[in-house]
C-alpha positions as CSV (number, residue, x, y, z in Angstrom):
1,X,-126.3,122.5,29.2
2,X,-125.8,122.1,33.0
3,X,-123.7,124.7,34.7
4,X,-120.2,123.7,35.9
5,X,-120.0,122.7,39.5
6,X,-116.8,123.3,41.5
7,X,-116.8,120.4,43.9
8,X,-114.3,120.3,46.8
9,X,-112.8,117.0,47.8
10,X,-111.1,117.1,51.2
11,X,-108.7,114.3,51.7
12,X,-107.6,112.9,55.1
13,X,-104.5,115.0,55.3
14,X,-105.5,117.7,57.6
15,X,-102.3,119.4,58.8
16,X,-100.8,122.6,57.5
17,X,-97.5,122.9,55.5
18,X,-95.3,121.7,58.3
19,X,-91.7,120.7,58.1
20,X,-92.7,117.0,58.8
21,X,-94.3,117.0,55.3
22,X,-98.0,116.6,56.0
23,X,-100.3,119.0,54.3
24,X,-103.9,119.9,54.2
25,X,-104.8,118.8,50.8
26,X,-107.9,120.2,49.1
27,X,-108.4,119.5,45.4
28,X,-110.9,121.6,43.5
29,X,-112.1,119.6,40.6
30,X,-114.1,120.8,37.6
31,X,-116.8,118.1,37.5
32,X,-119.1,117.0,34.7
33,X,-117.0,118.5,32.0
34,X,-116.1,116.8,28.7
35,X,-118.9,114.3,28.4
36,X,-118.8,112.9,24.9
37,X,-121.6,110.4,24.8
38,X,-122.9,110.6,21.3
39,X,-125.4,108.5,19.4
40,X,-125.2,107.9,15.7
41,X,-128.0,110.4,15.1
42,X,-126.1,113.1,16.9
43,X,-122.9,112.8,15.0
44,X,-122.0,116.0,13.2
45,X,-119.4,116.5,10.5
46,X,-117.9,119.9,11.1
47,X,-116.6,122.0,8.2
48,X,-113.7,124.4,8.5
49,X,-114.1,128.0,7.3
50,X,-111.1,130.1,6.3
51,X,-112.1,133.8,6.8
52,X,-111.2,136.2,4.1
53,X,-108.8,139.0,4.8
54,X,-111.2,141.4,3.2
55,X,-114.8,140.3,4.0
56,X,-117.5,141.7,1.8
57,X,-119.6,144.6,3.1
58,X,-122.7,143.5,5.0
59,X,-125.7,145.6,4.1
60,X,-129.0,143.9,5.0
61,X,-132.4,145.5,4.1
62,X,-133.9,146.8,7.4
63,X,-137.6,147.4,7.4
64,X,-138.5,151.0,8.4
65,X,-141.1,149.7,10.9
66,X,-139.0,146.6,11.9
67,X,-137.6,145.6,15.2
68,X,-134.2,147.1,16.3
69,X,-131.1,145.9,14.4
70,X,-127.6,147.1,14.9
71,X,-125.6,147.0,11.7
72,X,-122.2,147.5,13.3
73,X,-120.3,144.4,12.2
74,X,-120.2,141.9,9.3
75,X,-122.1,138.9,10.7
76,X,-120.1,135.7,11.0
77,X,-122.4,133.1,9.4
78,X,-123.4,135.4,6.6
79,X,-119.8,135.7,5.4
80,X,-119.5,132.0,5.0
81,X,-122.4,131.8,2.5
82,X,-122.3,131.8,-1.3
83,X,-124.2,134.6,-3.2
84,X,-127.5,132.7,-3.2
85,X,-127.2,131.9,0.4
86,X,-126.5,135.5,1.2
87,X,-129.6,136.7,-0.7
88,X,-131.7,134.2,1.2
89,X,-130.1,135.3,4.5
90,X,-131.2,138.9,3.8
91,X,-134.7,137.8,2.9
92,X,-135.1,135.8,6.1
93,X,-133.6,138.6,8.2
94,X,-135.8,141.2,6.7
95,X,-138.9,139.0,7.4
96,X,-137.8,138.3,11.0
97,X,-137.2,142.0,11.7
98,X,-140.6,142.8,10.3
99,X,-142.4,140.3,12.5
100,X,-143.6,138.3,9.4
101,X,-145.3,135.0,10.0
102,X,-143.3,133.2,7.3
103,X,-140.9,133.6,4.4
104,X,-140.0,131.7,1.3
105,X,-136.3,131.2,0.2
106,X,-134.5,129.7,-2.8
107,X,-132.2,127.5,-0.8
108,X,-132.8,123.7,-0.9
109,X,-132.1,123.8,2.9
110,X,-134.1,126.7,4.5
111,X,-133.4,125.4,8.0
112,X,-129.7,126.0,7.4
113,X,-130.3,129.6,6.3
114,X,-132.4,130.0,9.4
115,X,-129.6,128.6,11.6
116,X,-127.2,131.1,10.1
117,X,-129.5,134.1,10.6
118,X,-130.7,133.1,14.1
119,X,-127.2,132.5,15.6
120,X,-125.8,135.6,13.9
121,X,-128.5,137.8,15.3
122,X,-129.1,138.1,19.1
123,X,-131.5,141.0,18.3
124,X,-134.0,138.3,17.2
125,X,-134.6,137.5,20.9
126,X,-138.4,137.4,20.3
127,X,-138.1,134.4,17.9
128,X,-137.9,130.7,18.8
129,X,-134.9,128.8,17.5
130,X,-137.2,126.2,16.2
131,X,-138.7,127.6,12.9
132,X,-140.9,125.2,10.9
133,X,-139.9,124.3,7.3
134,X,-142.2,123.2,4.5
135,X,-141.6,123.3,0.7
136,X,-139.0,126.1,0.9
137,X,-141.0,128.2,3.4
138,X,-139.9,129.0,6.9
139,X,-142.7,129.6,9.4
140,X,-141.5,131.5,12.4
141,X,-142.4,130.7,16.0
142,X,-142.6,133.7,18.2
143,X,-141.6,133.7,21.9
144,X,-143.2,137.1,22.5
145,X,-145.9,139.1,20.8
146,X,-144.8,142.3,19.1
147,X,-145.9,144.7,21.8
148,X,-144.0,142.7,24.5
149,X,-141.0,142.4,22.2
150,X,-140.9,146.1,21.6
151,X,-140.9,146.8,25.3
152,X,-138.1,144.2,25.8
153,X,-136.1,145.8,23.0
154,X,-136.2,149.1,24.8
155,X,-135.1,147.5,28.0
156,X,-132.2,145.8,26.2
157,X,-131.2,149.2,24.7
158,X,-131.1,150.7,28.3
159,X,-129.1,147.7,29.5
160,X,-126.6,148.4,26.6
161,X,-126.4,152.0,27.7
162,X,-125.7,150.9,31.3
163,X,-122.9,148.6,30.0
164,X,-121.3,151.4,28.0
165,X,-121.4,153.6,31.0
166,X,-119.7,150.9,33.1
167,X,-117.0,150.3,30.5
168,X,-116.0,154.0,30.3
169,X,-112.4,154.3,29.2
170,X,-111.2,151.3,31.0
171,X,-111.1,149.0,28.0
172,X,-108.7,150.3,25.5
173,X,-108.3,147.4,23.0
174,X,-110.4,144.4,21.8
175,X,-109.0,142.0,24.4
176,X,-109.8,144.4,27.3
177,X,-113.3,145.1,25.9
178,X,-114.2,141.4,25.6
179,X,-112.8,140.7,29.0
180,X,-114.8,143.5,30.6
181,X,-117.9,142.3,28.8
182,X,-117.2,138.7,30.0
183,X,-116.9,139.8,33.6
184,X,-119.9,142.1,33.3
185,X,-122.2,139.3,32.1
186,X,-121.0,136.9,34.7
187,X,-121.2,139.3,37.6
188,X,-124.8,140.2,36.9
189,X,-126.1,136.8,36.1
190,X,-127.1,133.7,38.1
191,X,-128.0,130.4,36.5
192,X,-131.7,129.6,36.2
193,X,-131.9,125.9,37.1
194,X,-135.6,125.6,36.7
195,X,-135.6,127.2,33.2
196,X,-132.7,124.8,32.3
197,X,-134.7,121.8,33.3
198,X,-137.8,123.0,31.4
199,X,-135.7,123.8,28.3
200,X,-134.1,120.4,28.2
201,X,-137.5,118.8,28.4
202,X,-138.7,121.1,25.5
203,X,-141.1,122.9,27.9
204,X,-141.3,126.4,26.6
205,X,-142.9,129.2,28.8
206,X,-142.3,132.8,29.4
207,X,-139.5,132.2,31.9
208,X,-137.7,129.8,29.5
209,X,-138.0,132.2,26.6
210,X,-136.5,135.0,28.7
211,X,-133.7,132.8,30.0
212,X,-132.6,131.7,26.5
213,X,-132.2,135.2,25.1
214,X,-130.2,138.3,25.9
215,X,-132.9,139.5,28.2
216,X,-132.0,136.8,30.7
217,X,-128.6,138.2,31.8
218,X,-129.2,141.8,30.8
219,X,-132.7,142.5,32.1
220,X,-133.6,139.7,34.6
221,X,-130.1,138.6,35.9
222,X,-131.1,135.0,35.5
223,X,-130.3,132.8,32.5
224,X,-129.1,129.5,31.0
225,X,-126.2,128.9,28.6
226,X,-127.8,130.0,25.4
227,X,-128.9,133.2,27.1
228,X,-125.4,133.8,28.5
229,X,-124.0,133.4,24.9
230,X,-126.7,135.5,23.3
231,X,-126.2,138.4,25.8
232,X,-122.4,138.2,25.3
233,X,-123.0,138.4,21.5
234,X,-125.5,141.2,21.8
235,X,-123.1,143.5,23.7
236,X,-120.1,142.5,21.7
237,X,-121.6,143.2,18.3
238,X,-123.1,146.5,19.4
239,X,-119.6,147.6,20.3
240,X,-118.3,146.4,16.9
241,X,-116.8,143.0,17.8
242,X,-117.9,140.2,15.5
243,X,-119.3,137.3,17.6
244,X,-121.2,134.1,16.8
245,X,-123.2,131.9,19.1
246,X,-122.1,128.3,18.6
247,X,-124.5,125.5,19.1
248,X,-122.8,122.6,20.8
249,X,-122.7,120.2,23.7
250,X,-121.1,120.0,27.1
251,X,-121.8,117.9,30.2
252,X,-123.3,115.4,27.7
253,X,-126.2,117.9,27.1
254,X,-126.8,120.8,24.7
255,X,-124.6,123.8,25.3
256,X,-123.9,127.2,23.7
257,X,-120.9,129.5,23.7
258,X,-119.3,132.2,21.6
259,X,-116.8,132.5,18.7
260,X,-115.2,135.9,19.0
261,X,-113.2,137.8,16.4
262,X,-110.2,139.4,18.2
263,X,-109.0,141.9,15.5
264,X,-109.0,139.3,12.7
265,X,-108.1,136.2,14.8
266,X,-110.8,134.0,16.2
267,X,-111.0,132.5,19.7
268,X,-113.7,130.9,21.9
269,X,-115.3,132.4,25.0
270,X,-117.8,130.7,27.3
271,X,-119.4,133.0,29.8
272,X,-121.6,130.2,31.2
273,X,-118.7,128.0,32.3
274,X,-116.8,131.1,33.4
275,X,-119.6,131.5,36.0
276,X,-119.5,128.2,38.0
277,X,-121.1,127.5,41.3
278,X,-120.0,125.3,44.3
279,X,-121.3,121.8,44.4
280,X,-123.9,122.8,47.0
281,X,-124.7,125.9,44.9
282,X,-124.1,128.2,47.9
283,X,-121.3,130.1,46.2
284,X,-120.9,131.7,42.8
285,X,-117.5,132.2,41.2
286,X,-115.9,134.1,38.3
287,X,-113.2,132.1,36.5
288,X,-111.2,132.6,33.4
289,X,-110.6,128.9,32.4
290,X,-112.8,129.3,29.3
291,X,-111.7,132.7,28.1
292,X,-109.7,132.8,24.8
293,X,-109.8,129.1,23.9
294,X,-108.2,127.7,20.8
295,X,-110.1,125.0,18.9
296,X,-107.8,122.4,20.6
297,X,-108.6,123.8,24.0
298,X,-112.3,123.9,23.3
299,X,-112.6,120.3,22.2
300,X,-111.2,119.0,25.4
301,X,-114.5,120.0,27.1
302,X,-116.9,121.2,24.5
303,X,-118.4,119.7,21.4
304,X,-119.4,121.6,18.2
305,X,-122.9,120.9,16.9
306,X,-123.5,123.7,14.5
307,X,-123.6,123.2,10.7
308,X,-122.1,126.6,10.1
309,X,-118.4,126.1,9.2
310,X,-116.0,127.4,11.9
311,X,-112.4,128.5,11.6
312,X,-109.6,126.5,13.2
313,X,-108.7,128.8,16.1
314,X,-104.9,128.6,16.8
315,X,-104.1,132.0,18.3
316,X,-103.1,131.7,21.9
317,X,-102.5,135.3,22.7
318,X,-106.1,135.9,23.6
319,X,-106.1,133.1,26.3
320,X,-106.6,134.9,29.6
321,X,-103.6,133.3,31.3
322,X,-101.2,133.6,28.4
323,X,-102.2,137.2,27.7
324,X,-101.5,138.1,31.3
325,X,-98.2,136.2,31.6
326,X,-99.8,133.8,34.0
327,X,-97.8,130.8,32.9
328,X,-95.2,128.5,34.5
329,X,-92.8,125.8,33.4
330,X,-92.5,123.8,36.7
331,X,-93.9,123.0,40.1
332,X,-91.0,124.9,41.6
333,X,-92.0,128.1,39.8
334,X,-95.6,127.7,40.7
335,X,-94.7,127.3,44.4
336,X,-92.4,130.3,44.4
337,X,-94.9,132.5,42.7
338,X,-97.7,131.3,45.0
339,X,-95.7,132.1,48.1
340,X,-94.6,135.5,46.7
341,X,-98.3,136.3,46.2
342,X,-99.2,135.0,49.6
343,X,-96.7,137.3,51.3
344,X,-98.3,140.2,49.4
345,X,-101.7,139.2,50.8
346,X,-102.9,137.4,47.6
347,X,-104.2,134.0,48.6
348,X,-104.9,132.5,45.1
349,X,-102.4,131.9,42.3
350,X,-103.5,130.3,39.0
351,X,-101.0,129.5,36.3
352,X,-101.2,127.8,32.9
353,X,-98.7,125.1,32.1
354,X,-97.8,122.9,29.2
355,X,-100.8,120.5,28.9
356,X,-98.4,117.6,28.1
357,X,-96.7,118.2,31.5
358,X,-99.6,119.1,33.7
359,X,-99.9,115.7,35.5
360,X,-96.1,115.5,36.2
361,X,-96.1,119.1,37.4
362,X,-99.2,118.6,39.6
363,X,-97.7,115.4,41.1
364,X,-94.6,117.4,42.2
365,X,-96.5,120.3,43.7
366,X,-96.8,119.2,47.3
367,X,-93.0,118.5,47.6
368,X,-92.2,121.9,46.1
369,X,-94.8,123.6,48.3
370,X,-93.2,122.1,51.4
371,X,-89.7,123.0,50.3
372,X,-90.8,126.6,49.6
373,X,-92.6,126.9,52.9
374,X,-89.6,125.7,54.8
375,X,-87.2,128.1,53.0
376,X,-89.5,131.0,54.0
377,X,-90.3,129.9,57.5
378,X,-94.0,129.7,56.6
379,X,-94.7,126.1,57.8
380,X,-98.1,127.0,59.2
381,X,-99.5,128.2,55.8
382,X,-102.3,125.9,54.9
383,X,-103.3,125.6,51.2
384,X,-105.2,123.6,48.6
385,X,-104.5,122.9,45.0
386,X,-106.5,123.4,41.8
387,X,-106.0,121.4,38.7
388,X,-108.0,122.0,35.5
389,X,-106.8,119.8,32.6
390,X,-109.2,121.4,30.2
391,X,-107.5,124.8,30.7
392,X,-104.0,123.5,31.5
393,X,-104.2,125.4,34.8
394,X,-102.7,124.6,38.2
395,X,-103.4,126.8,41.1
396,X,-102.6,127.2,44.8
397,X,-105.2,128.6,47.2
398,X,-104.1,129.5,50.7
399,X,-106.6,129.5,53.6
400,X,-106.7,130.7,57.1
401,X,-108.1,127.7,59.0
């Protein structure tokens, strides 16, 4: 669950890019990512879902006096269920929207139906993920009373209106809309470390409940990973983009992120890890390492811990770097493009490379940077390197000191 820290390791090579070959070498390392400590009890068998080209119409029963619900997209987990499961899903959703205390379902596994409903529906921000199950009956736990929830729902609606006003006509296709949404969530949210600590200790209070739902980013500006994911999902689904909050692990702790339907092809987006902080937490960043991940990309740093079957995501065109032609085949190309940008006043260049070649390319970077600096007469240009294996990204950052 812990937020990514960008730690800076300064090695004892403190000269600029001089012709004699010494460089100021600063390596930005994504730390704490990819922990895979797993006990036998935590082992999950994931099931693959193959989406239909023509999903069935999604038409839940919405109580007239119920909480707000936005029927703009076919919800992801619902479409994976059989007819009995879908009927139970509707029953649970109707009860949750009506603030019922409990509901009885036909399924032999009511907790699974609840998992489908809860992670499909960020509008249920007023409910605890931990519903109780007994003899086919789900008993809800409420994070907020109905009056408080109604007030928060109105605030979320206003936050959505602010988002729509911010988007304007700047996002013309689904990629642009999701990217704008990603940046919007990250730019308005800071990580709530205290709420994170309480949440991982199963200490639930008002601050934790607000941090773990869409209200965290969209109303308060402070959240933890499940809140980042739920806010991302809330906005995406209201603008007609099917999105599912995936329960998983990262940093050897619980973690949540999003599965997004980009016009019929699925890809993963993690707004929490797109919003890292420096190791001393004095600086907040916006990065694109975890935007548009394939399943292969995802599993290098994340784990899947949902029972809802997920598709195998293979489309690469929604990866931020690939979509924007920010790719390179060699250290020489990276050095050339980095210096081109530097001479235009752009101090940072990040490029995706073939993951199988990332170590070899990175190991060649300093020699290529020195050659490029000499050829341009820029031997006093100090820089650092970035390497993110999870994202197959190598970067160059120039500095003025």
